[in-house]
Kinemage of the C-alpha trace (Angstrom):
@kinemage 1
@onewidth
@group {chain A} dominant
@subgroup {mainchain}
@vectorlist {calphas} color= white
{ca met a 1} P -129.903 -39.569 -34.510
{ca phe a 2} L -130.514 -41.600 -37.624
{ca ala a 3} L -128.651 -44.481 -35.958
{ca arg a 4} L -131.492 -44.493 -33.433
{ca ala a 5} L -134.080 -43.987 -36.225
{ca ile a 6} L -134.873 -40.432 -35.015
{ca gly a 7} L -135.967 -38.359 -37.866
{ca pro a 8} L -138.612 -35.912 -39.303
{ca phe a 9} L -142.072 -37.229 -38.717
{ca arg a 10} L -145.189 -35.513 -40.162
{ca trp a 11} L -148.933 -35.433 -39.406
{ca val a 12} L -151.508 -33.694 -41.544
{ca ala a 13} L -155.052 -32.795 -40.539
{ca leu a 14} L -157.105 -34.025 -43.437
{ca ser a 15} L -160.089 -32.195 -42.016
{ca gly a 16} L -158.388 -28.896 -42.886
{ca asn a 17} L -159.073 -27.776 -39.263
{ca val a 18} L -156.038 -26.052 -37.693
{ca glu a 19} L -157.486 -26.836 -34.246
{ca asp a 20} L -156.832 -30.484 -34.807
{ca ile a 21} L -153.127 -29.717 -35.020
{ca arg a 22} L -153.315 -27.586 -31.859
{ca lys a 23} L -154.826 -30.392 -29.989
{ca ile a 24} L -152.098 -32.827 -31.065
{ca asp a 25} L -149.535 -30.104 -30.095
{ca glu a 26} L -151.066 -30.078 -26.563
{ca tyr a 27} L -150.894 -33.862 -26.428
{ca ile a 28} L -147.154 -33.829 -27.355
{ca leu a 29} L -146.352 -31.061 -24.841
{ca glu a 30} L -148.065 -33.140 -22.120
{ca phe a 31} L -146.944 -36.685 -22.926
{ca phe a 32} L -143.632 -36.124 -24.610
{ca his a 33} L -142.447 -33.458 -22.116
{ca asp a 34} L -139.095 -35.323 -21.763
{ca asn a 35} L -138.380 -34.893 -25.481
{ca asp a 36} L -136.680 -31.554 -25.376
{ca ile a 37} L -136.267 -31.294 -29.154
{ca ala a 38} L -139.877 -31.995 -29.952
{ca val a 39} L -141.243 -29.773 -27.218
{ca asn a 40} L -139.145 -26.826 -28.068
{ca trp a 41} L -140.098 -27.063 -31.723
{ca ile a 42} L -143.768 -27.486 -31.079
{ca gln a 43} L -143.767 -24.319 -28.876
{ca leu a 44} L -141.851 -22.363 -31.625
{ca ala a 45} L -143.976 -23.711 -34.466
{ca asn a 46} L -147.180 -22.725 -32.604
{ca gln a 47} L -145.851 -19.181 -32.344
{ca tyr a 48} L -144.116 -18.605 -35.610
{ca val a 49} L -145.103 -21.029 -38.335
{ca pro a 50} L -148.098 -20.050 -40.443
{ca val a 51} L -150.525 -22.563 -41.944
{ca glu a 52} L -150.386 -23.065 -45.751
{ca gly a 53} L -152.654 -25.629 -47.353
{ca leu a 54} L -153.783 -28.453 -45.070
{ca pro a 55} L -152.725 -27.822 -41.502
{ca ala a 56} L -149.714 -29.966 -40.602
{ca arg a 57} L -146.837 -30.341 -38.198
{ca ile a 58} L -143.497 -32.119 -38.119
{ca gly a 59} L -141.289 -33.243 -35.213
{ca trp a 60} L -138.224 -35.440 -34.744
{ca phe a 61} L -139.452 -38.746 -33.278
{ca gly a 62} L -137.890 -42.262 -33.357
{ca his a 63} L -138.757 -45.909 -32.839
{ca gly a 64} L -141.708 -46.417 -30.527
{ca asp a 65} L -142.481 -42.670 -30.155
{ca arg a 66} L -143.936 -42.379 -33.640
{ca thr a 67} L -146.166 -45.253 -33.010
{ca lys a 68} L -147.179 -43.944 -29.556
{ca leu a 69} L -148.194 -40.548 -31.039
{ca ala a 70} L -149.985 -41.993 -34.025
{ca leu a 71} L -152.114 -44.432 -31.894
{ca ala a 72} L -152.941 -41.620 -29.503
{ca val a 73} L -154.126 -39.457 -32.444
{ca asn a 74} L -156.203 -42.329 -33.882
{ca glu a 75} L -157.933 -42.623 -30.574
{ca met a 76} L -158.549 -38.904 -30.513
{ca val a 77} L -160.141 -39.274 -33.983
{ca arg a 78} L -162.290 -42.177 -32.781
{ca ser a 79} L -163.518 -40.237 -29.739
{ca gly a 80} L -164.368 -37.159 -31.758
{ca glu a 81} L -161.820 -35.071 -30.003
{ca leu a 82} L -160.355 -34.312 -33.522
{ca ser a 83} L -162.757 -33.318 -36.340
{ca gly a 84} L -161.308 -35.724 -39.015
{ca pro a 85} L -158.623 -38.204 -39.940
{ca val a 86} L -154.921 -37.438 -39.709
{ca ala a 87} L -152.267 -38.692 -42.150
{ca phe a 88} L -148.886 -39.590 -40.758
{ca ser a 89} L -145.756 -39.668 -43.030
{ca arg a 90} L -142.110 -38.964 -42.701
{ca asp a 91} L -139.276 -37.426 -44.740
{ca his a 92} L -137.544 -39.341 -47.452
{ca leu a 93} L -134.348 -38.542 -45.457
{ca asp a 94} L -134.877 -41.207 -42.841
{ca ala a 95} L -132.943 -44.008 -41.181
{ca gly a 96} L -134.072 -46.972 -43.386
{ca ala a 97} L -135.503 -45.079 -46.270
{ca met a 98} L -132.652 -43.452 -48.261
{ca ala a 99} L -129.311 -44.086 -49.925
{ca his a 100} L -127.308 -41.143 -51.100
{ca pro a 101} L -123.490 -40.990 -51.458
{ca asn a 102} L -123.267 -37.336 -50.600
{ca ile a 103} L -125.683 -36.821 -47.731
{ca met a 104} L -126.920 -38.907 -44.809
{ca thr a 105} L -125.414 -42.253 -45.931
{ca glu a 106} L -122.061 -40.695 -46.852
{ca asn a 107} L -119.060 -42.436 -45.181
{ca met a 108} L -121.148 -45.266 -43.732
{ca lys a 109} L -118.991 -47.578 -41.509
{ca asp a 110} L -119.493 -50.582 -43.634
{ca gly a 111} L -118.897 -48.702 -46.943
{ca ser a 112} L -122.500 -49.016 -48.178
{ca asp a 113} L -122.796 -45.331 -49.038
{ca ala a 114} L -124.461 -45.809 -52.481
{ca ile a 115} L -126.007 -49.236 -52.019
{ca ala a 116} L -129.780 -48.759 -52.630
{ca asp a 117} L -131.046 -52.091 -51.200
{ca trp a 118} L -132.264 -50.583 -47.887
{ca pro a 119} L -134.768 -48.143 -49.375
{ca leu a 120} L -136.253 -50.909 -51.574
{ca leu a 121} L -136.435 -53.191 -48.598
{ca asn a 122} L -138.040 -50.454 -46.641
{ca ala a 123} L -140.731 -49.856 -49.278
{ca met a 124} L -141.533 -53.539 -49.580
{ca leu a 125} L -141.749 -53.933 -45.787
{ca asn a 126} L -144.125 -50.954 -45.528
{ca cys a 127} L -146.318 -52.483 -48.228
{ca ser a 128} L -146.491 -55.740 -46.361
{ca ser a 129} L -147.160 -53.675 -43.199
{ca met a 130} L -150.430 -52.416 -44.639
{ca ala a 131} L -149.439 -48.802 -45.154
{ca asp a 132} L -151.886 -46.634 -47.120
{ca leu a 133} L -149.280 -45.211 -49.460
{ca val a 134} L -145.797 -46.326 -50.364
{ca ala a 135} L -143.585 -44.578 -52.913
{ca ile a 136} L -140.172 -45.154 -54.195
{ca his a 137} L -138.269 -42.055 -55.438
{ca ser a 138} L -135.294 -41.791 -57.708
{ca gly a 139} L -133.973 -38.272 -57.157
{ca gly a 140} L -135.828 -35.011 -56.761
{ca gly a 141} L -135.067 -31.775 -55.082
{ca gly a 142} L -131.885 -31.496 -57.027
{ca tyr a 143} L -130.813 -35.066 -56.241
{ca ser a 144} L -132.060 -36.694 -59.590
{ca gly a 145} L -129.688 -39.552 -60.451
{ca tyr a 146} L -127.891 -39.549 -57.084
{ca met a 147} L -130.261 -41.200 -54.630
{ca thr a 148} L -133.032 -43.707 -54.057
{ca ser a 149} L -135.537 -43.255 -51.235
{ca ala a 150} L -138.837 -44.613 -50.049
{ca gly a 151} L -141.863 -42.736 -48.654
{ca val a 152} L -144.759 -43.934 -46.639
{ca thr a 153} L -148.093 -42.605 -45.399
{ca val a 154} L -150.657 -44.104 -43.050
{ca val a 155} L -154.016 -42.562 -42.195
{ca ala a 156} L -155.427 -42.483 -38.646
{ca asp a 157} L -159.193 -42.590 -39.248
{ca gly a 158} L -160.163 -43.689 -35.719
{ca thr a 159} L -160.764 -47.373 -36.554
{ca glu a 160} L -159.251 -50.539 -35.061
{ca asp a 161} L -158.011 -51.396 -38.562
{ca ala a 162} L -156.132 -48.062 -38.725
{ca ala a 163} L -154.585 -48.685 -35.258
{ca leu a 164} L -153.230 -52.012 -36.588
{ca arg a 165} L -151.807 -50.465 -39.715
{ca leu a 166} L -150.336 -47.599 -37.855
{ca lys a 167} L -148.593 -49.783 -35.242
{ca thr a 168} L -147.360 -52.368 -37.767
{ca thr a 169} L -146.112 -49.853 -40.328
{ca leu a 170} L -144.482 -47.342 -38.061
{ca asp a 171} L -142.861 -49.957 -35.772
{ca asn a 172} L -141.453 -51.784 -38.842
{ca asp a 173} L -140.411 -48.568 -40.623
{ca thr a 174} L -138.243 -47.250 -37.741
{ca gly a 175} L -137.195 -50.772 -36.683
{ca leu a 176} L -135.698 -51.388 -40.105
{ca gly a 177} L -133.855 -48.061 -39.820
{ca val a 178} L -132.245 -49.091 -36.474
{ca leu a 179} L -131.340 -52.473 -37.866
{ca arg a 180} L -129.839 -50.911 -40.960
{ca tyr a 181} L -127.390 -48.907 -38.898
{ca ala a 182} L -126.836 -51.704 -36.479
{ca asp a 183} L -125.886 -53.878 -39.512
{ca ala a 184} L -123.349 -51.177 -40.492
{ca gly a 185} L -121.850 -51.375 -37.061
{ca tyr a 186} L -123.086 -48.287 -35.220
{ca glu a 187} L -122.921 -48.561 -31.462
{ca glu a 188} L -125.900 -46.337 -30.958
{ca ser a 189} L -128.101 -48.680 -33.036
{ca leu a 190} L -126.976 -51.687 -31.091
{ca asp a 191} L -127.867 -49.759 -27.904
{ca glu a 192} L -131.228 -48.854 -29.356
{ca val a 193} L -131.879 -52.508 -30.202
{ca gln a 194} L -131.315 -53.375 -26.560
{ca gln a 195} L -133.189 -50.385 -25.121
{ca lys a 196} L -136.267 -50.868 -27.324
{ca gly a 197} L -136.269 -54.624 -27.399
{ca ile a 198} L -136.047 -54.753 -31.236
{ca arg a 199} L -135.442 -58.373 -32.227
{ca arg a 200} L -135.814 -60.738 -35.086
{ca ile a 201} L -138.389 -63.529 -34.882
{ca asp a 202} L -136.854 -66.845 -35.908
{ca thr a 203} L -138.624 -69.562 -37.857
{ca glu a 204} L -139.434 -71.642 -34.759
{ca glu a 205} L -141.152 -68.714 -33.003
{ca arg a 206} L -143.240 -67.986 -36.175
{ca val a 207} L -144.397 -71.651 -36.376
{ca his a 208} L -145.618 -71.615 -32.833
Protein backbone atom coordinates (compact mmCIF):
# COMPACT_ATOMS: atom_id res chain seq x y z
CA MET A 1 0.00 0.00 0.00
CA PHE A 2 2.84 2.41 0.73
CA ALA A 3 4.23 1.69 -2.73
CA ARG A 4 1.02 3.36 -4.01
CA ALA A 5 1.29 6.10 -1.33
CA ILE A 6 -1.81 4.79 0.46
CA GLY A 7 -1.53 5.48 4.16
CA PRO A 8 -3.23 6.95 7.25
CA PHE A 9 -4.73 10.37 6.42
CA ARG A 10 -6.31 12.57 9.13
CA TRP A 11 -8.81 15.40 9.31
CA VAL A 12 -9.63 17.39 12.44
CA ALA A 13 -12.66 19.64 12.98
CA LEU A 14 -11.11 22.81 14.40
CA SER A 15 -14.62 24.04 15.24
CA GLY A 16 -14.88 21.35 17.90
CA ASN A 17 -18.22 20.37 16.36
CA VAL A 18 -18.55 16.60 15.98
CA GLU A 19 -21.28 17.11 13.38
CA ASP A 20 -18.64 18.43 10.99
CA ILE A 21 -16.94 15.04 11.14
CA ARG A 22 -20.28 13.28 10.58
CA LYS A 23 -20.88 15.34 7.43
CA ILE A 24 -17.43 14.47 6.10
CA ASP A 25 -18.18 10.81 6.89
CA GLU A 26 -21.33 11.08 4.78
CA TYR A 27 -19.38 12.59 1.91
CA ILE A 28 -16.87 9.73 2.00
CA LEU A 29 -19.57 7.07 2.08
CA GLU A 30 -21.19 8.65 -0.99
CA PHE A 31 -18.21 9.66 -3.12
CA PHE A 32 -15.63 7.04 -2.10
CA HIS A 33 -18.05 4.10 -2.10
CA ASP A 34 -15.60 2.06 -4.19
CA ASN A 35 -12.92 2.34 -1.48
CA ASP A 36 -13.87 -0.68 0.62
CA ILE A 37 -11.22 -0.06 3.27
CA ALA A 38 -12.25 3.55 3.89
CA VAL A 39 -15.99 2.88 3.79
CA ASN A 40 -15.77 -0.07 6.18
CA TRP A 41 -13.69 1.93 8.63
CA ILE A 42 -15.90 5.05 8.50
CA GLN A 43 -18.96 2.93 9.27
CA LEU A 44 -17.22 1.20 12.18
CA ALA A 45 -15.74 4.44 13.53
CA ASN A 46 -19.15 6.10 13.50
CA GLN A 47 -20.48 3.30 15.64
CA TYR A 48 -17.64 2.49 18.00
CA VAL A 49 -15.02 5.27 18.24
CA PRO A 50 -15.69 7.91 20.93
CA VAL A 51 -14.67 11.55 20.50
CA GLU A 52 -11.80 12.74 22.68
CA GLY A 53 -10.56 16.31 22.34
CA LEU A 54 -11.15 17.89 18.94
CA PRO A 55 -13.38 15.69 16.75
CA ALA A 56 -11.24 13.89 14.20
CA ARG A 57 -11.21 10.98 11.81
CA ILE A 58 -8.61 9.00 9.93
CA GLY A 59 -8.78 6.87 6.82
CA TRP A 60 -6.42 5.17 4.40
CA PHE A 61 -6.24 7.28 1.24
CA GLY A 62 -3.58 7.64 -1.45
CA HIS A 63 -2.46 9.90 -4.26
CA GLY A 64 -5.31 11.94 -5.70
CA ASP A 65 -7.91 10.73 -3.22
CA ARG A 66 -6.45 12.79 -0.36
CA THR A 67 -6.60 15.88 -2.54
CA LYS A 68 -10.13 15.11 -3.72
CA LEU A 69 -11.38 14.79 -0.13
CA ALA A 70 -9.56 17.89 1.13
CA LEU A 71 -10.81 20.10 -1.70
CA ALA A 72 -14.37 18.88 -1.18
CA VAL A 73 -14.13 19.66 2.53
CA ASN A 74 -12.68 23.10 1.77
CA GLU A 75 -15.74 23.78 -0.38
CA MET A 76 -18.01 22.54 2.43
CA VAL A 77 -16.34 25.05 4.74
CA ARG A 78 -16.74 27.83 2.15
CA SER A 79 -20.44 27.10 1.65
CA GLY A 80 -21.14 27.00 5.36
CA GLU A 81 -22.07 23.33 5.35
CA LEU A 82 -19.34 22.84 7.95
CA SER A 83 -19.19 25.12 10.97
CA GLY A 84 -15.46 25.82 10.85
CA PRO A 85 -12.07 25.03 9.30
CA VAL A 86 -10.72 21.49 9.07
CA ALA A 87 -7.05 20.56 9.43
CA PHE A 88 -5.63 17.76 7.27
CA SER A 89 -2.52 15.82 8.23
CA ARG A 90 -1.15 12.31 7.97
CA ASP A 91 0.83 9.83 10.00
CA HIS A 92 4.61 10.04 10.19
CA LEU A 93 4.52 6.45 8.89
CA ASP A 94 3.82 7.39 5.26
CA ALA A 95 5.24 6.59 1.85
CA GLY A 96 7.63 9.49 1.39
CA ALA A 97 7.92 10.66 4.98
CA MET A 98 9.80 8.10 7.02
CA ALA A 99 13.03 6.11 7.15
CA HIS A 100 13.35 3.36 9.75
CA PRO A 101 15.52 0.25 9.44
CA ASN A 102 13.13 -1.95 11.44
CA ILE A 103 9.62 -0.95 10.27
CA MET A 104 8.13 0.21 6.96
CA THR A 105 11.40 0.78 5.10
CA GLU A 106 12.98 -2.47 6.26
CA ASN A 107 14.34 -4.61 3.43
CA MET A 108 13.80 -1.97 0.74
CA LYS A 109 14.56 -3.40 -2.69
CA ASP A 110 17.35 -0.92 -3.32
CA GLY A 111 18.91 -1.36 0.12
CA SER A 112 18.02 2.15 1.31
CA ASP A 113 16.51 0.95 4.61
CA ALA A 114 18.17 3.53 6.86
CA ILE A 115 18.87 6.33 4.39
CA ALA A 116 17.08 9.43 5.70
CA ASP A 117 17.19 11.58 2.54
CA TRP A 118 13.55 10.98 1.58
CA PRO A 119 11.90 12.36 4.77
CA LEU A 120 14.10 15.47 4.55
CA LEU A 121 13.24 15.95 0.87
CA ASN A 122 9.59 15.41 1.79
CA ALA A 123 9.72 18.15 4.43
CA MET A 124 11.40 20.63 2.09
CA LEU A 125 8.93 19.84 -0.68
CA ASN A 126 5.98 20.39 1.66
CA CYS A 127 7.45 23.71 2.80
CA SER A 128 7.74 24.88 -0.80
CA SER A 129 4.22 23.55 -1.43
CA MET A 130 2.84 26.12 1.06
CA ALA A 131 1.81 23.71 3.83
CA ASP A 132 0.68 25.37 7.06
CA LEU A 133 2.89 23.24 9.30
CA VAL A 134 5.87 21.03 8.51
CA ALA A 135 7.86 19.14 11.13
CA ILE A 136 10.91 16.88 11.04
CA HIS A 137 11.00 14.25 13.78
CA SER A 138 13.95 12.25 15.03
CA GLY A 139 12.39 9.40 16.91
CA GLY A 140 9.48 9.33 19.29
CA GLY A 141 7.06 6.65 20.40
CA GLY A 142 9.94 4.39 21.36
CA TYR A 143 11.83 5.00 18.09
CA SER A 144 14.24 7.65 19.37
CA GLY A 145 17.57 7.36 17.60
CA TYR A 146 16.26 4.85 15.05
CA MET A 147 14.24 6.90 12.60
CA THR A 148 13.69 10.19 10.82
CA SER A 149 10.28 11.31 9.64
CA ALA A 150 8.45 14.38 8.40
CA GLY A 151 4.97 15.60 9.31
CA VAL A 152 2.66 17.98 7.47
CA THR A 153 -0.60 19.82 8.18
CA VAL A 154 -2.73 21.95 5.86
CA VAL A 155 -5.89 23.79 6.93
CA ALA A 156 -9.05 23.91 4.81
CA ASP A 157 -10.55 27.29 5.72
CA GLY A 158 -12.83 27.66 2.72
CA THR A 159 -10.68 30.12 0.79
CA GLU A 160 -9.22 29.85 -2.71
CA ASP A 161 -5.78 30.20 -1.16
CA ALA A 162 -6.45 27.16 1.02
CA ALA A 163 -7.61 25.17 -2.02
CA LEU A 164 -4.32 25.96 -3.76
CA ARG A 165 -2.26 24.98 -0.72
CA LEU A 166 -4.25 21.79 -0.19
CA LYS A 167 -3.91 20.64 -3.79
CA THR A 168 -0.24 21.55 -4.11
CA THR A 169 0.83 20.06 -0.80
CA LEU A 170 -1.22 16.86 -0.86
CA ASP A 171 -0.43 16.07 -4.51
CA ASN A 172 3.28 16.63 -3.95
CA ASP A 173 3.34 14.79 -0.62
CA THR A 174 1.86 11.57 -1.97
CA GLY A 175 3.48 11.99 -5.39
CA LEU A 176 6.90 11.97 -3.77
CA GLY A 177 5.92 8.82 -1.86
CA VAL A 178 5.05 7.03 -5.09
CA LEU A 179 8.27 8.18 -6.73
CA ARG A 180 10.31 7.08 -3.72
CA TYR A 181 9.12 3.50 -4.09
CA ALA A 182 9.34 3.66 -7.88
CA ASP A 183 12.96 4.74 -7.52
CA ALA A 184 13.53 1.68 -5.32
CA GLY A 185 12.14 -0.56 -8.06
CA TYR A 186 8.62 -1.40 -6.86
CA GLU A 187 6.33 -2.49 -9.72
CA GLU A 188 3.23 -1.24 -7.84
CA SER A 189 4.68 2.27 -7.80
CA LEU A 190 5.57 2.20 -11.47
CA ASP A 191 1.99 1.11 -12.17
CA GLU A 192 0.68 3.95 -9.96
CA VAL A 193 2.81 6.45 -11.89
CA GLN A 194 1.12 5.31 -15.10
CA GLN A 195 -2.40 5.12 -13.66
CA LYS A 196 -2.31 8.53 -11.95
CA GLY A 197 -0.23 10.33 -14.56
CA ILE A 198 2.52 11.25 -12.10
CA ARG A 199 5.38 12.73 -14.08
CA ARG A 200 8.35 15.01 -13.82
CA ILE A 201 8.34 18.42 -15.52
CA ASP A 202 11.56 18.93 -17.45
CA THR A 203 13.40 22.24 -17.81
CA GLU A 204 11.97 23.01 -21.24
CA GLU A 205 8.38 22.61 -20.00
CA ARG A 206 9.05 24.91 -17.04
CA VAL A 207 10.49 27.60 -19.32
CA HIS A 208 7.42 27.55 -21.55
